[in-house]
C-alpha positions, 0 to 999 in steps of 0.5 A: 890301599894306599897309594905309594907314588903319594904322600898324605900329609897335612899343611897348617891343619889342611890336607894335602898330598905330595909326591913320594921322596918329597922334601919340606921344600917342595911343601913350601913351594906348594904353599907359596908362602913367601918369606919371612916364615918359621916351619916346623914338621911334627912339633920340631923346628927345622932350619931354613938351611934343610928345608931341601933336605929333609924328606918328608914321611906319610902323615907328617904334620907341617906348620909354616908360620909367618910371624905377626906385626905390630902390636 
């Protein structure tokens, strides 16, 4: 039986559990990625200004993508 206190999510294709009611900002904090980076949830870009208000759902797929420099 699923535990409603936690949300199973994928962050950069790795399984994680966040507390129920977690936001994208919580997922970013869990991973500890430093700017600059872009975030997408279920392949939809989320602006940085919305990280704290974008509520996550069970089984969301979160991608945190840092730019690659060089040439």
